[in-house]
C-alpha positions in Angstrom: -17.0 12.2 -32.1 -18.0 9.0 -31.2 -19.0 8.8 -27.8 -16.8 6.1 -27.4 -13.6 8.1 -28.4 -14.8 10.6 -26.5 -15.5 9.1 -22.9 -11.7 7.8 -23.6 -10.3 10.7 -24.3 -12.1 12.2 -20.7 -10.2 9.0 -18.8 -6.7 10.4 -20.8 -7.7 14.2 -19.6 -7.9 12.6 -15.7 -5.1 10.9 -16.0 -2.7 13.3 -16.8 -3.7 16.0 -15.0 -3.8 14.1 -11.9 -7.5 13.5 -11.1 -9.1 10.5 -9.9 -11.2 8.4 -12.2 -13.8 5.7 -11.5 -12.8 3.3 -9.0 -10.0 4.9 -8.0 -9.1 6.1 -4.5 -6.3 8.4 -3.8 -3.7 8.8 -0.5 -0.6 11.0 -1.0 2.5 11.4 1.3 3.7 13.6 3.6 6.5 16.5 2.3 9.0 17.8 4.6 7.2 20.9 4.1 3.7 19.8 4.9 2.2 20.4 1.7 2.0 16.5 -0.3 4.6 15.4 -2.6 2.4 13.7 -5.4 -0.6 11.6 -5.3 -0.8 7.5 -5.4 -3.8 6.1 -7.5 -4.8 3.3 -6.6 -8.3 0.5 -6.5 -10.0 -2.0 -4.4 -8.5 -5.5 -5.0 -11.5 -8.1 -5.6 -12.6 -9.9 -2.6 -11.7 -6.4 -0.2 -12.2 -3.7 1.2 -11.6 -0.6 2.3 -11.7 -0.6 6.3 -12.7 3.1 6.4 -15.5 2.3 4.0 -16.4 -0.8 6.2 -15.2 -0.7 9.7 -15.6 2.9 10.2 -17.4 4.4 7.3 -16.6 7.9 5.6 -19.5 10.1 7.7 -17.7 9.0 10.5 -14.7 9.7 9.7 -15.6 13.3 9.0 -16.4 14.1 12.7 -14.3 12.2 14.2 -11.5 14.1 16.3 -8.6 11.9 16.3 -6.1 14.3 13.9 -4.0 11.2 13.9 -6.1 9.1 12.4 -6.9 11.2 9.6 -3.7 12.3 8.8 -2.3 8.5 8.6 -5.6 7.4 6.1 -4.7 10.3 3.9 -1.2 9.0 3.2 -2.5 5.2 3.8 -5.6 2.4 3.2 -5.7 -0.7 4.7 -7.6 -3.8 3.7 -10.2 -6.0 4.9 -11.8 -8.9 4.3 -15.7 -9.6 4.2 -15.4 -12.8 6.5 -12.5 -11.7 8.5 -12.2 -8.1 9.4 -11.4 -7.8 12.6 -9.3 -9.1 15.3 -5.2 -10.3 15.3 -6.1 -13.6 13.1 -7.4 -11.7 11.0 -5.6 -11.0 7.3 -4.7 -7.7 6.5 -4.2 -5.9 2.7 -2.5 -2.2 3.3 -1.0 0.3 0.8 1.5 3.3 2.1 3.3 6.0 0.7 6.1 8.1 1.9 8.3 11.0 0.6 11.8 9.9 0.2 14.0 12.7 0.8 17.8 11.2 -1.0 18.5 9.1 -4.0 20.2 6.6 -1.3 16.4 6.0 -0.5 15.6 4.8 -3.4 16.8 1.5 -3.0 14.0 -1.3 -3.1 16.0 -4.0 -0.9 17.5 -1.2 1.3 13.9 -0.3 2.0 12.6 -3.9 2.1 15.3 -4.2 4.7 14.5 -1.3 6.6 11.2 -2.3 6.4 11.8 -5.8 8.5 14.0 -3.8 11.0 11.2 -1.6 11.7 9.0 -4.7 12.8 11.4 -5.9 15.2 12.5 -2.4 16.7 8.2 -2.5 17.2 7.3 -5.5 17.6 9.5 -7.4 19.1 12.1 -7.6 21.6 16.0 -7.4 20.8 16.7 -10.8 22.1 14.3 -12.5 19.0 15.8 -14.0 16.6 15.9 -11.5 13.5 13.1 -11.5 11.1 14.2 -13.9 8.3 14.2 -11.5 4.6 13.3 -14.2 1.4 12.6 -13.2 -2.4 9.4 -14.6 -2.4 8.1 -13.9 -6.0 8.2 -11.4 -9.5 5.4 -10.5 -11.3 4.8 -7.7 -13.8 3.4 -4.5 -12.2 2.0 -2.8 -15.1 2.4 -0.1 -15.2 5.1 -0.2 -12.5 7.4 -2.5 -14.5 8.2 -6.2 -13.0 7.7 -5.9 -9.1 9.3 -7.6 -6.7 7.5 -9.7 -3.5 9.7 -10.2 -0.8 8.9 -12.5 2.9 9.0 -11.5 6.0 9.4 -14.5 8.5 8.7 -13.5 12.5 9.0 -15.9 15.1 7.4 -14.0 17.7 5.6 -11.6 15.3 3.9 -11.8 12.0 4.9 -13.0 8.7 4.2 -10.8 5.2 4.7 -10.5 2.1 6.4 -6.9 1.1 6.1 -5.4 -2.6 8.1 -2.1 -3.2 7.8 0.6 -5.2 9.8 3.8 -6.1 9.0 6.6 -8.6 10.4 9.9 -8.0 10.5 11.3 -4.9 7.6 8.9 -3.6 7.8 5.2 -2.4 4.9 3.2 -2.3 4.8 -0.2 0.5 2.0 -2.8 -0.2 1.8 -5.9 1.9 -0.5 -8.1 3.1 -0.3 -9.3 6.8 -0.7 -12.2 9.4 0.0 -14.0 11.8 1.5 -16.9 9.3 2.8 -17.2 5.7 0.5 -19.5 5.0 -2.5 -17.6 6.0 -1.2 -15.5 3.5 0.3 -17.6 0.2 -3.1 -17.3 -1.3 -3.8 -14.0 -1.4 -0.8 -12.9 -3.2 -3.6 -12.4 -6.6 -4.9 -9.5 -4.8 -1.5 -8.1 -3.8 -0.6 -8.3 -7.2 -4.2 -6.2 -8.6 -3.6 -3.3 -6.0 0.1 -2.8 -7.4 -0.7 -3.4 -10.7 -3.5 -0.4 -9.8 -1.5 2.1 -8.7 -0.7 5.3 -10.3 1.6 7.5 -9.3 1.7 11.4 -10.4 4.5 13.4 -9.2 4.2 17.0 -8.6 
């Protein structure tokens, strides 16, 4: 078998087996039984760095005595940029995955609205105006089909660009975050690259 064909066959075997291929990382949602419900693979987009690699190197994470942080990093990955790795003014990119417990939870616009409501509940006063949610863009998120980008504007908190992928009982949120949407409009290509890299393997 020619070497190129053998390499391709090896990659196909890894993909079908739910194993990371070179350049991929894995996160998993937690099911009600506390067992990994599926595997979500992704690759780091150009111009971004995984937070745990740069701000908290993985060798330190192995001995880091913070169960909440370890659990969080098993189901999510925040990204930072080399020129601005920490601080409230730095743009952020993040991928998170969740286990869905009902078919009703597979409604993407409803999940977007719940995301906005959670922002108001967790970070804003009940007297503040509700976050404004709008459809900002749609694009080819192959292999995840046509994907919508939702803008979320908050008067007293950060602005977001959010995408939601639903496959089987797995939901994946990918979002850009910054104090003002103008700071992250030029970074949408990074979000789209991350979306296109996502591969979900359901059990």
